[in-house]
Residue, then its C-alpha position, 0 to 999 in steps of 0.5 A: m444354772g444351779c449345778g456345777t462348781q464355780g470353776e467349771k461355770a468358768a470354764i463353760i463361759k470361757e468356751l462359750r465366749e470363744k464362739g462369739y457371745q456376750l460376756k455380760y449375758l452369759l455371767k447373768a444367765i449362769g449367775v457368776s459375777k465378773s471378778t468370780y469368773y475372772f478369779e477362776i480363769n486366772k487360777s486355773d492357770v497358775v493351777a495348770d503351770r504349777n501342776e506341769e512343773l511338779l509333773i516334771v520332778i515326778r517323771e524325773i523322780f519316776e525315771k531316775n528310780k527306774h519306773r519302781y517307784g509307786v505314789r507313796r515313795i514318790y510322794h515322800e521324795l517330794l516331801n524329802r525335797g521340800y514340796h509341801i503337796n497332798h499325796k492325792r495330787v501325787q496320785r492324780l497327776m502320775h494317773e494322768a501321766g500313765l506312770a505306774g510303779k513296779r508290783p511285786k510278783e504275785k506269791y506262788h501258792s501251791y496248795k492244792g488241798e488233800v493231795g497225796k498220803i497223809a501219815d497217821n498221827v502216831i505220836n498224838r502230841d506226846f513227845s516223851t520217850t523213855a530213851p534218846l533217839q525213839k521219837w524223831t520230828t520234822d518240819v518242812s520249809q519252803f523258800n522262793f527264790s526272785w528266779g521262780e526257784m523253790l527249795y524245801l528244807s526239812s530240819a529233823g530234830y530228836e528229844y533228849e532225857 
């Protein structure tokens, strides 16, 4: 067999051994040495134990923070607790366990193109005046609140000479 990693080959051999095939023939057919087989079998057990312990800590952090923390925050919390691991491992373990942090709601987009009447450009960027209070300008700001309300604020200003 020329495909698969040594760990995958070892898993296949282990599965076939449970069905009653002799080890020496399986090793020869797949092309894996005996020492490599035993190394891979023992390694997978150790990694599974380490992942299980880490997953318990990840679940604890996830529950403590009310299911709000995602991969990045949990990864940084693990670093703060002294764990030296890769963020991809945290991502894989969380994905396998079905843990996903809350995402912020998508922003409301109210732009619908040209709706309503557009005022003529009377000022045409000429803000100079001969007396105060001749030309007024305004800007409308939209504020979105977490409970779904929107508030519009229009603050008017005028130019002094």
